[in-house]
Every structure is written in structure tokens, then in C-alpha cells.
C-alpha positions, 0 to 999 in steps of 0.5 A: 834262406841263409838270412832267415837262418841267421835271423833265427840264430840271432833271435835265440841269442837275444832270448838267451841273453834276456833270460840271463839278465832277467835271472840277475834281477832276482825278482821273486815274482818271476821265479815261478815262470822260470823253466829249465833250459837245455844246454845246447852245444850248437845253435843249429841243433837248437833250431832243429829241435825248435822246428821239429814240433810234435803238432806236425806229423813226423814226416812233415817235421823232417821235411820242413826242417830240411827245407828251412835249415838243412839247405836241401831243395824240395826235389832233394827232400822228395828223393829222400822220401821216395815221393814225387817232387809235387807231392813233397811240395804240397806236404811242405805247403800244408805244414806251413799252413798248419803252423800258421793256423795253429799259431805254433810258436817259434820256441826252443823246447825245454829239456823234458820235451826233447825226447818227443822231438828226438826221432824227427831230429835224428831223421833230419841229421841223417838225411842231411848226411845222406845228401852229403854222402851223395856228393855234397861233402860239406853237408856230411861234415855238418851232419857229423858235427850235429851228431856229435852235438846230439851225443853231448846233449843226450849222451844216454840215448842209444839211438843218438850214439847209434846215428853218430856211429853210423855217420862216422863209419860210413864217412870213413870210406869217403876218400876211397869212394872216388878214384880219378873222378870215378865212383868205386864200389865198396868191394873194389875200394882201396882200404888203405884209404879208409880213415881208421881214426873215424872207424875207431870213433864210430865203433866206440860210439856203437859200443856205447849204444850197445852198452845202453841196450840200444837195439833201434834202427840207427844202432842196427845200421851202425852195426852193419856199417861196422861189419862192412869196415872189416877186411872182409864183410860178414854177409851172414851177420849183415843179412841177419841184421838187415832182417831185424831192421826190416822187421822194425821199419817195414821199409822196402829200401831195407828189404832191398839191402837185405836182398843184396846181402842174401845174394852173397849168402844164398846165391845170386838167384835167391837175391834176385828173387828177393829183389823182384818180389819188392813193391813200391821201388820203381822210381828208386835208382838203387833198386834198378842198379842192384837188380842190374848188378845181379842180372849182370853177374848171372850173365843175363846181359840184355836184362841187365843193360835195360835195368842199368838204363832205367837206373841211369834215367833216375840218377842225379849225381854225375858220379853215379851217371858216369858209373852207370854209363860204364856198366851199360857200355861194358854190356 
């Protein structure tokens, strides 16, 4: 995969050199064929936009780009999409077949086509960041670098600024998330370990997104992350923002986060009711760990232990496994 990625970058460089030398020839007959070129700040970003071809469904674009460029395996991509690994493998195969059958070219899109591919490109960068946030720190760093490149490439796109802000604000807490090899929840973190410069950069990017009248999913998530970066989380505002995010995305994962916020606003029982009313998350580990936490705090120990054990069955990170095992032992 590294060889393939390097060959793709080499091809981009060759084509760019050829285009530059062709222009130097100043042949009048070639003027009509010249196309405006985007000034990509990062060659990996060029590859992302090249792979996110609108002839494919957005999910297929994202999955294929993650597999080809993001360094993620099929199992990791399947977890990101909340589908079985076999289902994701079939999607990847179908996408590759469509590329071959339709003769979709490996070609860097001109600037006027970038907005058509932006949604998929943002999803690719964010999912790479999430995988890094779960333990592969080098991926989180790479995603933030790509996010900065996106801001440089498309500075007037509010969702681009929103994603960059979101990644910076979440990553600012990375040093406090693990202590002595153990996972530390947000409420228990040593806030003196948070990276205040990253928080400031993230909030500056969020301000830029809001100034551009951004109200999309990444801007909303960045606003939530900014509230979590305060000395005390404003759960009323957080719950309201999750409500708007749920309205936009219709995502059960967003509804799960909203339910957790509601538990802080309207009480543990209200949050638990909201969680137990959700469908389609039985294979999502955070559904069971969030439910377990509320049951634990409601002193329903046997139910909490069973929910933690189900989350433990689904956990893939060693840090998460140890945390869940501690919770089970405490109960």
C-alpha cells in the first residue's frame, strides 16, 4: 500500500511537471486544452480529492479512499460505518468494479469540481482522525495536517474550518486522556495537561467558520468541543447543539450523545430513557458503555455490569478494554 501511494504521488508530480513544461512551449493550439489547476498544499490531499470521485456513492468514496490512502483496514472502516466487516468488504469490491467498468480516470479534479467532492474528502479526514484519536496518534497528527491543508486550499468553506477546529479542540486533550497507561474520562482529566495553544487555534478556526455563517455538522461538533474545553461544561447548550446536529444528520450516534447530555440536564433517568429508545446501535460499544454508566450511577448494579460486559465484547482498543474491565470489577 505504501508503494502504491508513492507511485500515485510520483504520477501526480510527473503530470504537474509535464503541464508546466507544456506551458513553456507557448504553443497557441494547446491554449484551449489548458485547464485551471488547483494549488494543493499537500500531495496527499490531491490523492484524497482524486479518489473521491462523484460517480461513486459518498459512502463508497469515503470507504475506498480510507482503504487506499488512509492506512485503515477493512475492519477499522467497517467499525467507522457501523456495519459488519463482510458488508464493508463487499462495498469496497463493488466500488472497485464500478471504477473499472466505468473507466473512471485517475485524474486530479480542477478547482471548480472540488466542492462536489468536499463532503467525502472531509469525511475521509475526520475518520482518519477518529482512528488516530482511538490510539494511533500518528493518524490524528496526519489528519490535523490534512485539515490545515484543506483550510489553506478552501479558506471560505465553513465546514472545512469547522472540521479543522473540531480536530484541534479534541486533540488538545490527548495528553490528559491517558494516565499511567489507563484511560481517563473527560470529567476526571487533569485540565492543566490540556494543550491551550491548540484550544486557541481551534476556537479561532471555529470563529472563522461562524463568521462564514457555518451551521453544518462539523461546525456544530466544533462548537460542542469548544464548550467541553471550558472549565465546566455547559450541558444545556451542549444538549441543544446535539439536538440541532441530530436534526441535520438523523444519526443514532448523535442521538446517543444527545441522550448523555440530557442525563446531565434533565436527570439520569431521562438520559437512560432516551438511550434505551434508540435503535440500530446494538453492535456499537459506546451505546453499551454509555447505558452502563447511567445504570451504574442509578445503582442498578447487575444491569450495569451486564452492559459493561457487552461493551467489553465489542471493544478493540486495549485502553478501552482495561477501563471497562475496571468498571466490571468495581461492580
